[in-house]
Phi, psi and omega in degrees: 000134183284128182294146174242151179286148185281019181216166179242121182285134182247332178167180176237136178233170173264113184247210178213167179251129184297324188280302185264353173065018175282147171290127185220159172297155172218134180264146175250128187213158177258133179214124179055040173087346182256168184242133179233153171246124182240115179289148184235082184267121183294340181262320187254354180093195183253157177199143182242160171220157181274132177258331183204144176284333186227126182291333178292317179295316180303309184295323178294319185291310186290349175282349186269144184271154179255128182271094189272147179249130183286147170285161179282339181241153180293152179278176176293159182287137177284116179237306186261345181092161182302132005253037192260000184239025188299147178185350345293161176285166185295343179274350182292136192269352189223145174285168175284124175256327179228102174282137181242109178264120172274101187267353180199157170255003181287142174208145180259013169224168180226068194283136177299342180266357187300126182259022179230186180233133173221114180298137183260349186274349185206118184279138175239134178225115175299135177276163182295323182295320179293318178295319183300318177297319178291324181291317179304309179296321179300306185295328177291336180272322190240348179081196184298152182233139169300321184197158173229164183232138175249130183213194184210231019038199171257104191294337181291348177280339182299127181300335180243036186295328182289327174293319177303315183293321174299321175305325185283350181280094183229149182296345179276351187249116181287320185211143177250120175247146188235112175288147177201147170277348172097354185297313180290318178302330182284346186238336187250089186293326179297322176296320177300316179301313180294325174295322177296321178291334180273348179078020184277142175269147183244132173260103186262118179291135179212097192251338178201158176259349193254122181308320184292322177287328176299327180291323180287322182278319189247350185083355173197166182276116178235024186296316182289327177292325179295317182294314179300320177303312179300318178296323179290321178298322176298311186300321180266002177068039183267122177300133193228140166249129169272123185257113184246121171275111185268123183240117188299127177083000178238305181233004181300339179276003182253003184295331178296325177288325178296318182287328175301314176303318177301322181285329182279321182260117190292339178285348183282111180271333183202166174234129172248120172263120175255117180288149188300133181248121188268070183207176179082183180308310183261317187300328184293339179262354192291141177226146005277147184270089182240093183302139173249101177282171189298322181293323175300318179293322181297316178294324178298320176294317177304317180293319181288333182261011179047047176066011167300321171245137183246146179302330178289350174294335191272138183227154182283143170299144187293332185239026168231164176301137187291350175264002181262319189224138167232145184223142171222142175244138182232137170276132178281125180236077186063236177283350190258150173243137178236128182294139170295341178287355173277344181250330183229154175287165175304316180298321178298310184297319175297322176299318183288349176285339173053041182054033174226189183258351180250140181297128188235073182283088179282214183298316180296323175298324181299316175299321180292325176291322179296319183295323184292318180297320177296320177296321180292319180296313181299324182277356181091348177047060184294336179267008180054051180272339182309311187300317183300308183290328172295320177299318179296312180301316179297327182284322183282328186232063187294145182295135175077008177215134175254118182276145170285168187305312179299313175302316181295322178298315180296321178292323180295324184293344173291338181249351189238151170235122180258140171236126184248135168249127189226128181242109170287159172267144173235189184299337185276327182243016179301134177224115186298333179294320174293321185294327187288348180247007187294127177258356175271114187226148186251120171290131180256174183308331179274003180088003176290162173241119184253119176313136195302316180291323174296320177301305186299322186267341187231313191275326182298329180285351176262000186257112184294343177297329188241348190221135178237132175292349178282339183284000000 
């Protein structure tokens, strides 16, 4: 009998080698029901990483198309090829949906999981004039945006962070989000009050409730400060996203408690799970290196929530690569959550995202909600779901008043909890096809927009604000 190989070949992508950092071919294959990417480096040999826990999920996802949005201005000239011409280059398929501004390299923590670089020998603080210039160039290229993100380092350490946030308040920008480890938020009530007055949303990292795990993840126990920061955000009514870095075999069993916080604290609008990325100053050394793909993260949530949240609730974002983002929306029903996928098809939900990260149910969405109400009425609504969806519709489409897109989004969030699953790429799973559709982009000092994973893997090390060859 002729022997057969123990795997099924699925395709070849352009990846990279972790050791020599060269761009090399990588094959994608199924083995024992899971999907792997294996780099094929002629110099350093082969190495594999897991892309999906289930081949059926992988094939279903990668069969879905990405709905790309064009930029208003042409991209940079292609000379060296992806990823060396970012700006983005003229071959990049997608406009920026989420610009990420690194306004400082200062940080009051040194987390072992950190997937970026921040030089410690020289502090950088972006000035307001520089941010103004970058915003002008950004909006000229992409037009109005649902949201922007301010990060660092730890941006709350910037001495003029409130001035920078004020600069971001423009009619073309729907929402300003500020990343934070929560240490300043836990102690500085005046600062929290100022954020509330500016209408800024906070993305609060919240990875573990256990002090011994915090030592491994953050290098020290900050569990009490994280909780105090969330309580202060609640006290001042600041819209919040809980950002959880899910690490397979370390803290993936705690995601249920994170979601419980989201159900308990009314200011929490969403939970974002970023699966552990093994790159950057800390992340490249982190062990054990057990990749958590998006389908694995969804299963971890289903298990932790006793199927109140199901893996099948999560669908791919319409304008990102299907291996990069999964999203689920839930109606709040007292202590219970009900998935919007029980009311709408995946195609309808993807359409309501309108090529942004926030649900944007405009006039077409209003008709979809009306049809959902009609279906529930006709079916008898045995589970009493009509009151929830009617409350949501009344908030989004009040009688006698027409809300703008940002107002409607904010109104919807009073009834909804969004859960995002996000997988950054590292040296092991880089795929240039994924990179070419990336809508999360980092403005650099020249005003170029660099896809986030390209920036983390290639460009930040070329930026003297964040990287020093002496380090």
